Biopython code that builds the backbone (N, CA, C, O; Angstrom):
import numpy as np
from Bio.PDB.StructureBuilder import StructureBuilder

atoms = [
    (1, "MET", "N", (-0.209, -14.205, 1.584)),
    (1, "MET", "CA", (-1.017, -13.812, 0.447)),
    (1, "MET", "C", (-0.662, -12.729, -0.460)),
    (1, "MET", "O", (-1.208, -12.749, -1.563)),
    (2, "PHE", "N", (0.225, -11.703, -0.173)),
    (2, "PHE", "CA", (0.358, -10.683, -1.144)),
    (2, "PHE", "C", (1.666, -11.215, -1.892)),
    (2, "PHE", "O", (2.000, -10.599, -2.905)),
    (3, "CYS", "N", (2.356, -12.192, -1.524)),
    (3, "CYS", "CA", (3.416, -12.684, -2.408)),
    (3, "CYS", "C", (2.708, -13.481, -3.481)),
    (3, "CYS", "O", (3.225, -13.612, -4.591)),
    (4, "LYS", "N", (1.478, -14.042, -3.164)),
    (4, "LYS", "CA", (0.862, -14.858, -3.822)),
    (4, "LYS", "C", (0.168, -13.971, -5.243)),
    (4, "LYS", "O", (0.020, -14.369, -6.398)),
    (5, "ILE", "N", (-0.176, -12.608, -4.604)),
    (5, "ILE", "CA", (-0.711, -11.470, -5.549)),
    (5, "ILE", "C", (0.264, -11.285, -6.740)),
    (5, "ILE", "O", (-0.040, -11.354, -7.931)),
    (6, "VAL", "N", (1.605, -11.015, -6.163)),
    (6, "VAL", "CA", (2.803, -10.635, -6.736)),
    (6, "VAL", "C", (2.991, -11.711, -8.026)),
    (6, "VAL", "O", (3.130, -11.457, -9.223)),
    (7, "ALA", "N", (2.936, -13.123, -7.266)),
    (7, "ALA", "CA", (3.237, -14.215, -8.480)),
    (7, "ALA", "C", (1.937, -14.315, -9.388)),
    (7, "ALA", "O", (2.079, -14.947, -10.435)),
    (8, "GLY", "N", (0.752, -13.799, -9.133)),
    (8, "GLY", "CA", (-0.285, -13.889, -10.005)),
    (8, "GLY", "C", (-1.269, -14.885, -9.731)),
    (8, "GLY", "O", (-2.280, -14.992, -10.425)),
    (9, "THR", "N", (-0.986, -15.732, -8.604)),
    (9, "THR", "CA", (-2.040, -16.796, -8.325)),
    (9, "THR", "C", (-3.058, -16.687, -7.522)),
    (9, "THR", "O", (-3.829, -17.594, -7.208)),
    (10, "ILE", "N", (-3.089, -15.390, -7.113)),
    (10, "ILE", "CA", (-4.257, -14.932, -6.200)),
    (10, "ILE", "C", (-5.008, -13.767, -6.879)),
    (10, "ILE", "O", (-4.244, -12.803, -6.816)),
    (11, "PRO", "N", (-5.911, -13.484, -7.369)),
    (11, "PRO", "CA", (-6.668, -12.233, -8.109)),
    (11, "PRO", "C", (-6.682, -11.008, -7.236)),
    (11, "PRO", "O", (-7.003, -10.892, -6.053)),
    (12, "ALA", "N", (-6.227, -10.060, -8.168)),
    (12, "ALA", "CA", (-6.566, -8.577, -7.510)),
    (12, "ALA", "C", (-6.928, -7.556, -8.475)),
    (12, "ALA", "O", (-6.883, -7.739, -9.691)),
    (13, "THR", "N", (-7.277, -6.514, -7.933)),
    (13, "THR", "CA", (-7.636, -5.396, -9.214)),
    (13, "THR", "C", (-6.533, -4.474, -9.125)),
    (13, "THR", "O", (-6.482, -3.465, -8.422)),
    (14, "ILE", "N", (-5.421, -5.044, -10.118)),
    (14, "ILE", "CA", (-4.525, -3.922, -9.949)),
    (14, "ILE", "C", (-4.184, -2.847, -10.912)),
    (14, "ILE", "O", (-3.989, -2.973, -12.121)),
    (15, "VAL", "N", (-4.143, -1.782, -10.198)),
    (15, "VAL", "CA", (-4.367, -0.535, -10.939)),
    (15, "VAL", "C", (-3.119, 0.209, -11.408)),
    (15, "VAL", "O", (-3.151, 1.071, -12.286)),
    (16, "ARG", "N", (-1.771, -0.267, -10.619)),
    (16, "ARG", "CA", (-0.587, 0.224, -11.273)),
    (16, "ARG", "C", (0.637, -1.024, -10.966)),
    (16, "ARG", "O", (0.670, -1.649, -9.906)),
    (17, "GLN", "N", (1.381, -1.188, -11.834)),
    (17, "GLN", "CA", (2.663, -2.258, -11.476)),
    (17, "GLN", "C", (4.010, -1.716, -12.136)),
    (17, "GLN", "O", (4.084, -1.259, -13.277)),
    (18, "THR", "N", (5.028, -1.836, -11.260)),
    (18, "THR", "CA", (6.282, -1.262, -11.739)),
    (18, "THR", "C", (7.043, -2.608, -11.883)),
    (18, "THR", "O", (6.468, -3.694, -11.805)),
    (19, "ASP", "N", (8.429, -2.459, -12.108)),
    (19, "ASP", "CA", (9.483, -3.749, -11.748)),
    (19, "ASP", "C", (9.606, -4.189, -10.487)),
    (19, "ASP", "O", (10.205, -5.236, -10.245)),
    (20, "THR", "N", (8.986, -3.349, -9.428)),
    (20, "THR", "CA", (9.545, -3.486, -8.071)),
    (20, "THR", "C", (8.281, -3.282, -7.122)),
    (20, "THR", "O", (8.347, -3.393, -5.898)),
    (21, "THR", "N", (7.049, -2.950, -7.874)),
    (21, "THR", "CA", (5.893, -2.643, -7.087)),
    (21, "THR", "C", (4.533, -3.435, -7.695)),
    (21, "THR", "O", (4.440, -4.008, -8.781)),
    (22, "VAL", "N", (3.619, -3.300, -6.760)),
    (22, "VAL", "CA", (2.403, -3.631, -7.219)),
    (22, "VAL", "C", (1.269, -2.845, -6.441)),
    (22, "VAL", "O", (1.142, -3.018, -5.229)),
    (23, "ALA", "N", (0.492, -2.031, -7.100)),
    (23, "ALA", "CA", (-0.670, -1.362, -6.324)),
    (23, "ALA", "C", (-2.114, -2.000, -6.818)),
    (23, "ALA", "O", (-2.428, -2.135, -8.001)),
    (24, "PHE", "N", (-2.879, -2.342, -5.755)),
    (24, "PHE", "CA", (-4.070, -2.707, -6.031)),
    (24, "PHE", "C", (-5.194, -2.326, -4.911)),
    (24, "PHE", "O", (-5.000, -1.796, -3.817)),
    (25, "ARG", "N", (-6.607, -2.810, -5.580)),
    (25, "ARG", "CA", (-7.459, -1.944, -4.740)),
    (25, "ARG", "C", (-7.743, -3.143, -3.614)),
    (25, "ARG", "O", (-7.630, -4.350, -3.826)),
    (26, "ASP", "N", (-8.114, -2.549, -2.449)),
    (26, "ASP", "CA", (-8.327, -3.108, -0.910)),
    (26, "ASP", "C", (-9.661, -3.942, -1.248)),
    (26, "ASP", "O", (-10.458, -3.512, -2.082)),
    (27, "ILE", "N", (-9.848, -5.022, -0.639)),
    (27, "ILE", "CA", (-11.043, -5.771, -0.856)),
    (27, "ILE", "C", (-11.729, -5.293, 0.201)),
    (27, "ILE", "O", (-12.898, -5.666, 0.108)),
    (28, "ASN", "N", (-11.552, -4.671, 1.118)),
    (28, "ASN", "CA", (-12.427, -3.898, 2.043)),
    (28, "ASN", "C", (-12.108, -2.726, 2.282)),
    (28, "ASN", "O", (-11.511, -2.363, 3.295)),
    (29, "PRO", "N", (-12.512, -1.944, 1.280)),
    (29, "PRO", "CA", (-12.194, -0.298, 1.177)),
    (29, "PRO", "C", (-12.522, 0.398, 2.388)),
    (29, "PRO", "O", (-13.520, -0.041, 2.960)),
    (30, "GLN", "N", (-12.007, 1.263, 2.867)),
    (30, "GLN", "CA", (-12.286, 2.173, 3.949)),
    (30, "GLN", "C", (-12.437, 3.830, 3.663)),
    (30, "GLN", "O", (-12.770, 4.722, 4.443)),
    (31, "ALA", "N", (-12.068, 3.891, 2.256)),
    (31, "ALA", "CA", (-12.741, 5.236, 1.910)),
    (31, "ALA", "C", (-13.001, 4.986, 0.446)),
    (31, "ALA", "O", (-12.766, 3.897, -0.078)),
    (32, "PRO", "N", (-13.514, 6.066, -0.224)),
    (32, "PRO", "CA", (-13.866, 5.679, -1.857)),
    (32, "PRO", "C", (-12.526, 5.416, -2.638)),
    (32, "PRO", "O", (-12.634, 4.622, -3.573)),
    (33, "THR", "N", (-11.387, 5.906, -2.428)),
    (33, "THR", "CA", (-10.169, 5.148, -3.155)),
    (33, "THR", "C", (-9.500, 4.641, -1.776)),
    (33, "THR", "O", (-9.359, 5.378, -0.800)),
    (34, "HIS", "N", (-9.049, 3.087, -1.828)),
    (34, "HIS", "CA", (-8.390, 2.403, -0.953)),
    (34, "HIS", "C", (-7.712, 1.415, -1.496)),
    (34, "HIS", "O", (-8.136, 0.263, -1.584)),
    (35, "VAL", "N", (-6.272, 1.937, -2.019)),
    (35, "VAL", "CA", (-5.322, 1.023, -2.816)),
    (35, "VAL", "C", (-4.237, 0.886, -2.055)),
    (35, "VAL", "O", (-3.721, 1.783, -1.388)),
    (36, "LEU", "N", (-3.814, -0.425, -2.156)),
    (36, "LEU", "CA", (-2.650, -1.137, -1.302)),
    (36, "LEU", "C", (-1.264, -1.016, -2.318)),
    (36, "LEU", "O", (-1.361, -1.305, -3.511)),
    (37, "ILE", "N", (-0.091, -0.603, -1.772)),
    (37, "ILE", "CA", (1.051, -0.588, -2.568)),
    (37, "ILE", "C", (1.734, -1.367, -2.030)),
    (37, "ILE", "O", (1.814, -1.132, -0.824)),
    (38, "ILE", "N", (2.476, -2.504, -2.465)),
    (38, "ILE", "CA", (3.425, -3.626, -2.013)),
    (38, "ILE", "C", (4.902, -3.638, -2.996)),
    (38, "ILE", "O", (5.005, -3.717, -4.220)),
    (39, "PRO", "N", (5.766, -3.549, -2.135)),
    (39, "PRO", "CA", (6.870, -4.185, -3.016)),
    (39, "PRO", "C", (6.890, -5.387, -3.426)),
    (39, "PRO", "O", (6.465, -6.178, -2.584)),
    (40, "LYS", "N", (7.258, -5.895, -4.512)),
    (40, "LYS", "CA", (7.398, -7.322, -4.996)),
    (40, "LYS", "C", (8.044, -8.197, -4.188)),
    (40, "LYS", "O", (7.695, -9.345, -3.916)),
    (41, "ALA", "N", (9.206, -7.479, -3.735)),
    (41, "ALA", "CA", (9.979, -8.272, -2.736)),
    (41, "ALA", "C", (9.385, -8.239, -1.327)),
    (41, "ALA", "O", (8.762, -7.258, -0.921)),
    (42, "HIS", "N", (9.637, -9.563, -0.439)),
    (42, "HIS", "CA", (8.898, -9.741, 0.388)),
    (42, "HIS", "C", (9.567, -9.156, 1.897)),
    (42, "HIS", "O", (10.597, -9.672, 2.328)),
    (43, "TYR", "N", (8.925, -8.112, 2.593)),
    (43, "TYR", "CA", (9.497, -7.550, 3.858)),
    (43, "TYR", "C", (8.356, -7.575, 4.766)),
    (43, "TYR", "O", (7.197, -7.299, 4.456)),
    (44, "GLU", "N", (8.869, -8.001, 6.146)),
    (44, "GLU", "CA", (7.405, -8.034, 7.067)),
    (44, "GLU", "C", (6.690, -6.583, 7.343)),
    (44, "GLU", "O", (5.461, -6.520, 7.356)),
    (45, "ASN", "N", (7.375, -5.598, 7.530)),
    (45, "ASN", "CA", (6.742, -4.174, 7.771)),
    (45, "ASN", "C", (7.749, -3.228, 7.068)),
    (45, "ASN", "O", (8.730, -3.438, 6.355)),
    (46, "ALA", "N", (7.084, -1.994, 7.579)),
    (46, "ALA", "CA", (7.865, -0.795, 6.651)),
    (46, "ALA", "C", (9.323, -0.657, 7.447)),
    (46, "ALA", "O", (10.280, -0.227, 6.803)),
    (47, "ALA", "N", (9.480, -0.996, 8.744)),
    (47, "ALA", "CA", (10.803, -0.550, 9.168)),
    (47, "ALA", "C", (11.674, -1.625, 8.517)),
    (47, "ALA", "O", (12.725, -1.276, 7.981)),
    (48, "ALA", "N", (11.251, -3.100, 8.532)),
    (48, "ALA", "CA", (12.150, -4.009, 7.969)),
    (48, "ALA", "C", (12.485, -3.594, 6.495)),
    (48, "ALA", "O", (13.611, -3.804, 6.043)),
    (49, "LEU", "N", (11.470, -2.986, 5.727)),
    (49, "LEU", "CA", (11.817, -2.766, 4.304)),
    (49, "LEU", "C", (12.817, -1.349, 4.269)),
    (49, "LEU", "O", (13.656, -1.229, 3.375)),
    (50, "ALA", "N", (12.674, -0.500, 5.126)),
    (50, "ALA", "CA", (13.442, 0.681, 5.063)),
    (50, "ALA", "C", (14.858, 0.334, 5.552)),
    (50, "ALA", "O", (15.855, 0.807, 5.007)),
    (51, "ALA", "N", (14.921, -0.606, 6.720)),
    (51, "ALA", "CA", (16.330, -0.810, 6.825)),
    (51, "ALA", "C", (16.970, -1.696, 5.913)),
    (51, "ALA", "O", (18.176, -1.619, 5.678)),
    (52, "ALA", "N", (16.186, -2.565, 5.368)),
    (52, "ALA", "CA", (17.091, -3.597, 4.345)),
    (52, "ALA", "C", (17.328, -2.739, 2.947)),
    (52, "ALA", "O", (18.460, -2.751, 2.464)),
    (53, "ASP", "N", (16.348, -2.048, 2.340)),
    (53, "ASP", "CA", (16.127, -1.498, 1.009)),
    (53, "ASP", "C", (15.500, 0.031, 0.983)),
    (53, "ASP", "O", (14.293, 0.170, 0.786)),
    (54, "PRO", "N", (16.302, 1.095, 1.175)),
    (54, "PRO", "CA", (15.638, 2.568, 1.076)),
    (54, "PRO", "C", (15.393, 2.622, -0.378)),
    (54, "PRO", "O", (14.248, 2.991, -0.642)),
    (55, "ALA", "N", (16.099, 2.374, -1.343)),
    (55, "ALA", "CA", (15.373, 2.634, -2.456)),
    (55, "ALA", "C", (14.067, 2.089, -2.963)),
    (55, "ALA", "O", (13.249, 2.669, -3.677)),
    (56, "LEU", "N", (14.013, 0.835, -2.454)),
    (56, "LEU", "CA", (12.860, -0.022, -2.573)),
    (56, "LEU", "C", (11.619, 0.827, -1.808)),
    (56, "LEU", "O", (10.484, 0.905, -2.277)),
    (57, "THR", "N", (12.010, 1.388, -0.664)),
    (57, "THR", "CA", (10.967, 2.154, 0.403)),
    (57, "THR", "C", (10.713, 3.364, -0.605)),
    (57, "THR", "O", (9.537, 3.709, -0.722)),
    (58, "ALA", "N", (11.687, 4.059, -1.359)),
    (58, "ALA", "CA", (11.367, 5.142, -2.179)),
    (58, "ALA", "C", (10.393, 4.894, -3.052)),
    (58, "ALA", "O", (9.471, 5.703, -3.156)),
    (59, "ASP", "N", (10.432, 3.579, -3.931)),
    (59, "ASP", "CA", (9.663, 3.163, -4.902)),
    (59, "ASP", "C", (8.416, 3.013, -4.237)),
    (59, "ASP", "O", (7.559, 3.577, -4.917)),
    (60, "VAL", "N", (7.992, 2.569, -3.342)),
    (60, "VAL", "CA", (6.827, 2.056, -2.755)),
    (60, "VAL", "C", (5.908, 3.620, -2.632)),
    (60, "VAL", "O", (4.813, 3.897, -3.122)),
    (61, "ILE", "N", (6.808, 4.444, -1.808)),
    (61, "ILE", "CA", (6.012, 5.855, -1.756)),
    (61, "ILE", "C", (5.815, 6.547, -2.987)),
    (61, "ILE", "O", (4.778, 7.198, -3.115)),
    (62, "ARG", "N", (6.684, 6.507, -3.949)),
    (62, "ARG", "CA", (6.439, 7.327, -5.208)),
    (62, "ARG", "C", (5.270, 6.656, -5.866)),
    (62, "ARG", "O", (4.452, 7.401, -6.407)),
    (63, "GLU", "N", (5.054, 5.279, -5.904)),
    (63, "GLU", "CA", (3.945, 4.404, -6.436)),
    (63, "GLU", "C", (2.934, 4.919, -5.748)),
    (63, "GLU", "O", (1.955, 4.940, -6.495)),
    (64, "ALA", "N", (2.610, 5.459, -4.419)),
    (64, "ALA", "CA", (1.485, 5.805, -3.714)),
    (64, "ALA", "C", (0.929, 7.081, -4.300)),
    (64, "ALA", "O", (-0.243, 7.284, -4.617)),
    (65, "GLN", "N", (2.100, 8.030, -4.407)),
    (65, "GLN", "CA", (1.594, 9.554, -5.006)),
    (65, "GLN", "C", (1.420, 9.011, -6.534)),
    (65, "GLN", "O", (0.657, 9.757, -7.148)),
    (66, "ALA", "N", (1.821, 8.118, -7.189)),
    (66, "ALA", "CA", (1.387, 8.059, -8.746)),
    (66, "ALA", "C", (-0.264, 7.384, -8.482)),
    (66, "ALA", "O", (-1.187, 7.698, -9.234)),
    (67, "VAL", "N", (-0.387, 6.763, -7.719)),
    (67, "VAL", "CA", (-1.819, 6.317, -7.407)),
    (67, "VAL", "C", (-2.676, 7.548, -7.252)),
    (67, "VAL", "O", (-3.472, 7.859, -8.137)),
    (68, "ALA", "N", (-2.522, 8.302, -6.078)),
    (68, "ALA", "CA", (-3.104, 9.352, -5.900)),
    (68, "ALA", "C", (-3.245, 10.300, -7.111)),
    (68, "ALA", "O", (-4.295, 10.792, -7.524)),
    (69, "ASP", "N", (-2.334, 10.424, -7.473)),
    (69, "ASP", "CA", (-2.292, 11.233, -8.909)),
    (69, "ASP", "C", (-3.371, 10.655, -9.975)),
    (69, "ASP", "O", (-4.256, 11.335, -10.495)),
    (70, "GLU", "N", (-3.172, 9.493, -10.167)),
    (70, "GLU", "CA", (-3.997, 8.785, -11.256)),
    (70, "GLU", "C", (-5.644, 8.805, -10.839)),
    (70, "GLU", "O", (-6.583, 9.007, -11.609)),
    (71, "GLU", "N", (-5.696, 8.552, -9.482)),
    (71, "GLU", "CA", (-7.245, 8.765, -8.756)),
    (71, "GLU", "C", (-7.864, 10.132, -8.616)),
    (71, "GLU", "O", (-8.982, 10.318, -8.136)),
    (72, "LYS", "N", (-6.965, 11.193, -9.123)),
    (72, "LYS", "CA", (-7.139, 12.726, -9.151)),
    (72, "LYS", "C", (-7.637, 12.920, -7.778)),
    (72, "LYS", "O", (-8.746, 13.432, -7.625)),
    (73, "LEU", "N", (-6.805, 12.502, -6.592)),
    (73, "LEU", "CA", (-7.066, 13.015, -5.284)),
    (73, "LEU", "C", (-6.518, 14.010, -4.961)),
    (73, "LEU", "O", (-5.298, 13.993, -4.800)),
    (74, "ASP", "N", (-7.262, 15.178, -4.770)),
    (74, "ASP", "CA", (-6.483, 16.501, -4.194)),
    (74, "ASP", "C", (-5.777, 16.323, -2.841)),
    (74, "ASP", "O", (-4.878, 17.134, -2.624)),
    (75, "SER", "N", (-6.053, 15.302, -1.787)),
    (75, "SER", "CA", (-5.360, 15.361, -0.761)),
    (75, "SER", "C", (-5.722, 13.623, -0.435)),
    (75, "SER", "O", (-6.766, 13.029, -0.701)),
    (76, "HIS", "N", (-4.594, 13.135, 0.160)),
    (76, "HIS", "CA", (-4.619, 11.475, 0.687)),
    (76, "HIS", "C", (-4.085, 11.470, 1.882)),
    (76, "HIS", "O", (-3.561, 12.389, 2.511)),
    (77, "ARG", "N", (-4.290, 10.140, 2.209)),
    (77, "ARG", "CA", (-3.324, 9.656, 3.408)),
    (77, "ARG", "C", (-2.675, 8.319, 2.898)),
    (77, "ARG", "O", (-3.194, 7.484, 2.158)),
    (78, "LEU", "N", (-1.343, 8.304, 3.496)),
    (78, "LEU", "CA", (-0.453, 6.997, 3.079)),
    (78, "LEU", "C", (-0.166, 6.138, 4.583)),
    (78, "LEU", "O", (0.588, 6.610, 5.433)),
    (79, "VAL", "N", (-0.724, 5.109, 4.729)),
    (79, "VAL", "CA", (-0.659, 4.559, 6.033)),
    (79, "VAL", "C", (0.085, 3.155, 5.875)),
    (79, "VAL", "O", (-0.258, 2.286, 5.072)),
    (80, "PHE", "N", (1.109, 3.072, 6.724)),
    (80, "PHE", "CA", (1.692, 1.845, 6.990)),
    (80, "PHE", "C", (1.265, 1.444, 8.477)),
    (80, "PHE", "O", (1.454, 2.100, 9.502)),
    (81, "ASN", "N", (0.680, 0.279, 8.346)),
    (81, "ASN", "CA", (0.438, -0.593, 10.057)),
    (81, "ASN", "C", (1.501, -1.313, 10.205)),
    (81, "ASN", "O", (1.966, -1.950, 9.260)),
    (82, "THR", "N", (2.067, -1.316, 11.469)),
    (82, "THR", "CA", (3.350, -2.230, 11.852)),
    (82, "THR", "C", (2.861, -2.605, 13.194)),
    (82, "THR", "O", (2.743, -1.902, 14.198)),
    (83, "GLY", "N", (2.592, -3.900, 13.000)),
    (83, "GLY", "CA", (2.398, -4.861, 14.048)),
    (83, "GLY", "C", (1.034, -4.874, 14.454)),
    (83, "GLY", "O", (0.351, -3.854, 14.363)),
    (84, "SER", "N", (0.547, -6.033, 14.930)),
    (84, "SER", "CA", (-0.918, -6.285, 15.152)),
    (84, "SER", "C", (-1.699, -5.497, 15.893)),
    (84, "SER", "O", (-2.885, -5.415, 15.572)),
    (85, "GLY", "N", (-1.210, -4.763, 17.021)),
    (85, "GLY", "CA", (-1.820, -3.659, 17.953)),
    (85, "GLY", "C", (-2.074, -2.588, 16.948)),
    (85, "GLY", "O", (-3.145, -2.002, 17.105)),
    (86, "ALA", "N", (-1.187, -2.124, 15.759)),
    (86, "ALA", "CA", (-1.571, -1.052, 14.773)),
    (86, "ALA", "C", (-2.514, -1.675, 13.681)),
    (86, "ALA", "O", (-3.009, -0.978, 12.795)),
    (87, "GLY", "N", (-2.728, -2.979, 13.790)),
    (87, "GLY", "CA", (-4.075, -3.250, 12.868)),
    (87, "GLY", "C", (-3.310, -3.888, 11.491)),
    (87, "GLY", "O", (-3.957, -3.918, 10.444)),
    (88, "GLN", "N", (-2.073, -4.340, 11.517)),
    (88, "GLN", "CA", (-1.457, -5.174, 10.435)),
    (88, "GLN", "C", (-1.740, -6.434, 10.754)),
    (88, "GLN", "O", (-1.369, -6.954, 11.806)),
    (89, "THR", "N", (-2.556, -7.129, 9.686)),
    (89, "THR", "CA", (-3.016, -8.207, 9.417)),
    (89, "THR", "C", (-2.330, -9.231, 8.418)),
    (89, "THR", "O", (-2.468, -10.455, 8.440)),
    (90, "VAL", "N", (-1.640, -8.561, 7.626)),
    (90, "VAL", "CA", (-0.803, -9.412, 6.614)),
    (90, "VAL", "C", (0.524, -8.997, 6.711)),
    (90, "VAL", "O", (0.837, -7.818, 6.541)),
    (91, "TRP", "N", (1.499, -10.065, 7.028)),
    (91, "TRP", "CA", (2.735, -9.966, 7.354)),
    (91, "TRP", "C", (3.596, -9.496, 6.017)),
    (91, "TRP", "O", (4.697, -10.035, 5.904)),
    (92, "HIS", "N", (3.252, -8.657, 5.113)),
    (92, "HIS", "CA", (3.941, -8.446, 4.015)),
    (92, "HIS", "C", (3.599, -6.916, 4.003)),
    (92, "HIS", "O", (2.421, -6.585, 3.865)),
    (93, "VAL", "N", (4.689, -5.865, 4.158)),
    (93, "VAL", "CA", (4.650, -4.354, 4.225)),
    (93, "VAL", "C", (3.443, -4.191, 2.832)),
    (93, "VAL", "O", (3.308, -4.786, 1.763)),
    (94, "HIS", "N", (2.852, -3.282, 3.384)),
    (94, "HIS", "CA", (1.720, -2.504, 2.423)),
    (94, "HIS", "C", (1.572, -1.188, 2.995)),
    (94, "HIS", "O", (1.367, -0.943, 4.184)),
    (95, "GLY", "N", (1.725, -0.144, 1.804)),
    (95, "GLY", "CA", (0.900, 1.026, 2.294)),
    (95, "GLY", "C", (-0.196, 1.149, 1.834)),
    (95, "GLY", "O", (-0.470, 0.690, 0.725)),
    (96, "HIS", "N", (-1.188, 1.887, 2.684)),
    (96, "HIS", "CA", (-2.801, 2.299, 2.080)),
    (96, "HIS", "C", (-2.843, 3.530, 1.681)),
    (96, "HIS", "O", (-2.417, 4.486, 2.329)),
    (97, "VAL", "N", (-3.430, 3.581, 0.443)),
    (97, "VAL", "CA", (-3.395, 5.001, 0.053)),
    (97, "VAL", "C", (-4.957, 5.319, -0.042)),
    (97, "VAL", "O", (-5.726, 4.813, -0.859)),
    (98, "LEU", "N", (-5.283, 6.253, 0.946)),
    (98, "LEU", "CA", (-6.784, 6.321, 1.082)),
    (98, "LEU", "C", (-6.973, 8.028, 0.988)),
    (98, "LEU", "O", (-6.298, 8.997, 1.338)),
    (99, "GLY", "N", (-8.358, 7.805, 0.273)),
    (99, "GLY", "CA", (-8.759, 9.270, -0.197)),
    (99, "GLY", "C", (-10.129, 9.328, -0.866)),
    (99, "GLY", "O", (-10.808, 8.301, -0.903)),
    (100, "GLY", "N", (-10.521, 10.327, -1.333)),
    (100, "GLY", "CA", (-11.952, 10.554, -1.648)),
    (100, "GLY", "C", (-12.945, 11.021, -0.486)),
    (100, "GLY", "O", (-14.144, 11.249, -0.641)),
    (101, "ARG", "N", (-12.433, 11.092, 0.362)),
    (101, "ARG", "CA", (-13.398, 11.582, 1.355)),
    (101, "ARG", "C", (-12.604, 12.296, 2.717)),
    (101, "ARG", "O", (-11.390, 12.187, 2.892)),
    (102, "GLY", "N", (-13.452, 12.986, 3.570)),
    (102, "GLY", "CA", (-12.614, 13.618, 4.535)),
    (102, "GLY", "C", (-11.996, 12.722, 5.329)),
    (102, "GLY", "O", (-12.664, 11.752, 5.686)),
    (103, "LEU", "N", (-10.506, 12.847, 5.812)),
    (103, "LEU", "CA", (-10.211, 11.963, 6.675)),
    (103, "LEU", "C", (-9.643, 12.715, 7.845)),
    (103, "LEU", "O", (-8.637, 13.425, 7.858)),
    (104, "ASP", "N", (-10.647, 12.369, 9.038)),
    (104, "ASP", "CA", (-10.227, 13.135, 10.552)),
    (104, "ASP", "C", (-9.263, 12.421, 11.053)),
    (104, "ASP", "O", (-8.968, 11.245, 10.846)),
    (105, "TRP", "N", (-8.682, 13.388, 11.883)),
    (105, "TRP", "CA", (-7.700, 12.861, 13.074)),
    (105, "TRP", "C", (-8.082, 13.054, 14.311)),
    (105, "TRP", "O", (-8.803, 14.025, 14.543)),
    (106, "PRO", "N", (-7.724, 12.261, 15.270)),
    (106, "PRO", "CA", (-7.173, 11.074, 14.953)),
    (106, "PRO", "C", (-7.776, 10.056, 14.177)),
    (106, "PRO", "O", (-9.006, 10.003, 14.177)),
    (107, "PRO", "N", (-7.003, 9.088, 13.391)),
    (107, "PRO", "CA", (-7.720, 8.141, 12.880)),
    (107, "PRO", "C", (-8.151, 7.294, 13.933)),
    (107, "PRO", "O", (-7.816, 7.435, 15.109)),
    (108, "GLY", "N", (-9.174, 6.091, 13.329)),
    (108, "GLY", "CA", (-8.991, 4.698, 14.134)),
    (108, "GLY", "C", (-10.307, 4.894, 15.386)),
    (108, "GLY", "O", (-10.500, 4.012, 16.222)),
]
sb = StructureBuilder()
sb.init_structure("model")
sb.init_model(0)
sb.init_chain("A")
sb.init_seg("    ")
for serial, (resi, resn, name, xyz) in enumerate(atoms, 1):
    if name == "N":
        sb.init_residue(resn, " ", resi, " ")
    sb.init_atom(name, np.array(xyz, "f"), 0.0, 1.0, " ", f" {name:<3s}", serial, name[0])
structure = sb.get_structure()
């Protein structure tokens, strides 16, 4: 599904885009700000991305901070779910930028 967002064949509310990443609003937000950051290149999860392309991993994290800055978040959480037991439902790595409310610990 996320590859289709990158290709422009599935609509999304895009908030940022670079040569290597796309950031868009989650369709089922869990916080007032809930934006997904994905690399345009397909990797199944964060571990696969980090092993294959550390520079692209840094791009994703840098864009997460740029989203937080643009959303004027004093604090935020960046979450990468890896595996179905952790809540990963789309098998294209994506970071969730969550903010705009208190984020208690532990999550879930």
